[in-house]
C-alpha positions as CSV (number, residue, x, y, z in Angstrom):
1,M,-14.5,-31.1,-22.9
2,R,-15.6,-34.7,-22.6
3,K,-12.0,-35.6,-23.3
4,A,-11.2,-33.5,-19.6
5,V,-13.3,-35.8,-18.0
6,V,-12.2,-39.0,-19.6
7,L,-8.5,-37.8,-18.6
8,L,-9.4,-36.6,-14.9
9,A,-11.1,-40.1,-14.7
10,A,-8.0,-42.2,-15.6
11,L,-5.9,-40.1,-14.0
12,A,-7.8,-39.9,-10.7
13,F,-8.0,-44.0,-10.8
14,G,-4.3,-44.8,-11.8
15,L,-3.8,-42.4,-8.5
16,I,-5.8,-44.1,-6.1
17,S,-4.3,-48.0,-7.6
18,C,-0.6,-46.5,-7.4
19,N,1.1,-48.2,-4.8
20,S,2.3,-45.4,-3.0
21,E,5.8,-47.3,-1.4
22,P,8.4,-47.4,-3.8
23,Y,9.1,-51.1,-3.0
24,G,6.6,-52.8,-2.8
25,T,4.2,-52.8,0.3
26,A,5.2,-51.8,3.1
27,V,4.6,-54.7,5.9
28,H,7.1,-53.7,8.3
29,R,8.7,-50.8,9.8
30,S,10.9,-48.5,11.9
31,R,11.4,-47.6,15.5
32,D,10.8,-43.8,13.9
33,G,7.2,-45.4,12.0
34,R,9.7,-45.7,8.3
35,P,9.2,-48.9,6.3
36,D,12.1,-51.2,6.4
37,Q,10.3,-53.4,4.9
38,W,8.5,-54.2,1.8
39,I,6.9,-57.5,-0.2
40,Y,6.7,-56.9,-4.0
41,R,4.6,-60.1,-5.6
42,I,5.7,-61.1,-9.1
43,N,3.3,-63.6,-9.3
44,K,0.7,-65.8,-7.1
45,D,4.1,-68.4,-7.0
46,T,6.5,-65.7,-6.4
47,Y,7.5,-62.8,-4.1
48,K,10.5,-60.3,-3.3
49,L,11.1,-58.8,0.2
50,S,13.2,-56.2,0.1
51,I,14.7,-55.4,3.4
52,D,16.5,-51.5,4.7
53,T,19.0,-53.0,7.3
54,R,21.0,-49.1,7.4
55,G,17.9,-46.9,7.7
56,D,18.0,-44.9,5.4
57,G,14.9,-45.8,3.6
58,R,16.3,-47.5,0.7
59,P,16.2,-51.0,0.6
60,D,19.3,-53.0,0.7
61,V,18.8,-56.6,1.2
62,I,16.3,-58.2,-1.4
63,K,15.4,-61.6,-0.9
64,T,13.3,-63.6,-3.8
65,Y,10.7,-66.4,-2.9
66,H,9.6,-69.7,-4.6
67,D,6.4,-72.0,-3.3
68,N,7.7,-69.8,0.1
69,Q,11.3,-71.3,-0.2
70,L,14.2,-69.0,-0.6
71,V,15.4,-68.7,-4.4
72,E,18.1,-65.8,-4.3
73,V,19.4,-63.0,-2.6
74,E,20.4,-59.8,-4.0
75,S,23.0,-57.4,-1.3
76,D,24.4,-53.7,-1.7
77,R,27.0,-54.5,0.6
78,N,28.8,-51.0,-0.2
79,F,25.1,-48.8,0.6
80,D,25.7,-47.8,-3.9
81,G,22.0,-49.0,-4.9
82,R,23.4,-51.2,-6.9
83,T,23.6,-55.2,-5.7
84,D,27.3,-56.7,-5.5
85,L,26.2,-59.7,-3.8
86,V,23.8,-62.7,-5.5
87,Q,23.5,-65.7,-3.7
88,E,21.7,-68.6,-4.8
89,Y,19.4,-71.3,-3.3
90,S,17.8,-74.3,-4.2
91,H,15.7,-75.6,-1.7
92,G,16.7,-73.4,0.9
93,I,20.8,-74.7,0.8
94,L,23.2,-72.3,-1.0
95,I,24.1,-73.6,-4.2
96,R,25.9,-70.3,-6.2
97,E,27.2,-66.8,-5.3
98,I,28.5,-64.5,-7.5
99,R,30.4,-61.3,-6.0
100,D,31.7,-57.7,-7.1
101,D,34.0,-57.3,-4.3
102,N,35.6,-54.0,-5.9
103,F,31.9,-52.6,-6.6
104,D,32.8,-52.0,-10.2
105,G,29.6,-53.4,-11.6
106,K,31.7,-56.4,-12.6
107,P,31.6,-59.8,-10.8
108,E,35.1,-61.0,-9.9
109,T,34.5,-64.0,-7.8
110,I,32.0,-66.5,-8.7
111,E,31.4,-69.7,-6.1
112,E,29.4,-73.0,-6.6
113,F,28.8,-75.5,-3.5
114,R,27.9,-78.8,-3.7
115,N,25.9,-80.0,-0.6
116,G,26.1,-76.8,1.1
117,K,29.8,-76.7,0.8
118,L,32.8,-74.9,-1.5
119,A,33.0,-76.6,-4.8
120,I,34.2,-74.6,-7.5
121,V,35.8,-70.8,-7.3
122,E,36.3,-69.4,-10.3
123,R,38.3,-65.9,-10.2
124,D,37.8,-62.3,-12.5
125,P,40.2,-60.9,-10.3
126,E,41.2,-57.9,-13.2
127,G,37.5,-58.2,-14.0
128,R,38.0,-58.3,-17.9
129,G,35.4,-60.7,-18.2
130,Y,36.7,-63.8,-18.6
131,V,37.6,-66.8,-15.6
132,D,41.3,-66.5,-14.8
133,S,42.0,-69.4,-12.7
134,V,39.1,-72.2,-12.0
135,E,39.9,-73.8,-8.6
136,Y,38.2,-76.5,-7.5
137,Y,37.2,-78.1,-3.6
138,D,36.5,-82.0,-2.2
139,D,33.6,-82.9,-0.9
140,S,34.6,-82.2,2.5
141,G,36.3,-78.2,1.3
142,K,39.3,-79.4,1.1
143,L,41.4,-77.8,-2.9
144,I,42.2,-80.0,-4.9
145,R,43.4,-78.7,-8.0
146,R,44.0,-75.4,-9.4
147,E,43.4,-74.8,-13.1
148,T,45.2,-71.0,-14.0
149,R,44.1,-69.1,-17.3
150,R,45.7,-66.2,-19.2
151,K,45.2,-63.9,-22.4
């Protein structure tokens, strides 16, 4: 009997303390009243803002902030529930973009930026797990060299 009371109290506490929103605390709702933005605190300095851009009740863009500065954006461009574009930022400036353009779960393109401009592009168009070509760009964004690697 005593175990049942303890179990019931633990269950009730768990239900009360549970967040009813699956993606964090709802911070915005659409016109129909459904949540379309959620915030999830990782620690006192870092949080994620999840956004439903499609209106299906599931986030397809997740922005991560540290000290109120954007550090990463994860996007689900084909709405299959998996991230296929990751953009990394430093002091609000895009420094890297990783793309899965054929939506197979493996990145095909990694772009690195210097001072907000394209600097290096690495490509794995076959999705084999290694880079087939690397392109280097000057500070004006002009392609200056391309290396091709075949295995």
